[in-house]
C-alpha positions in Angstrom: 5.6 7.3 22.8 3.7 8.7 20.0 3.7 7.4 16.6 3.6 8.8 12.8 0.8 8.8 10.7 0.9 6.3 8.2 0.0 7.4 5.0 -2.3 5.2 2.2 -1.4 6.1 -1.4 0.8 3.7 -3.9 4.3 4.3 -4.4 4.3 5.5 -8.1 1.8 8.7 -6.2 5.5 9.5 -4.0 7.9 9.2 -6.7 5.7 11.3 -8.8 6.7 14.1 -7.5 3.7 16.7 -7.1 1.4 14.9 -4.5 1.0 15.7 -0.7 -1.3 15.0 2.1 -2.8 17.0 4.9 -1.4 16.1 8.1 -4.4 17.8 9.6 -7.6 16.1 7.7 -5.6 13.2 5.9 -6.5 14.7 2.7 -4.0 13.4 -0.3 -3.2 16.6 -2.6 -2.9 15.4 -6.5 -0.8 18.0 -8.6 0.3 21.3 -7.4 2.7 20.1 -4.4 6.1 20.4 -4.4 7.9 17.1 -2.7 9.9 18.6 -0.4 6.4 20.9 0.7 6.0 22.0 4.5 2.9 24.0 5.5 1.2 24.3 2.4 -2.8 25.3 2.9 -5.5 22.1 3.1 -8.2 23.1 0.2 -10.4 20.6 2.2 -9.8 22.0 5.7 -8.0 25.3 5.2 -5.0 23.8 7.9 -1.4 24.6 6.9 -0.3 21.2 6.7 0.1 20.2 3.7 3.7 18.5 2.6 4.7 16.5 0.3 4.9 12.7 0.2 8.7 12.5 -0.8 9.0 15.1 2.2 6.7 12.8 4.5 8.9 9.7 4.3 12.0 12.2 4.7 10.1 12.7 8.1 9.3 8.9 8.7 5.5 8.6 8.0 4.9 5.5 7.2 3.8 5.6 3.3 1.3 2.0 2.4 0.5 1.3 -0.9 -3.2 0.6 -0.9 -2.3 -1.2 -4.7 
């Protein structure tokens, strides 16, 4: 069984509404990412795998607080 990745951010970063994460390289994007974003281009690696943090929660990814 394949498990989904865990994203290390605070719940404040999730609920802020404009943050996302790249599923290809793990880069966290602050600002400019819609909560329901899917397939945005990553500024770090160029992959079109940036998703809004709220969307990742809906998709079943574990959001792990770094606090």
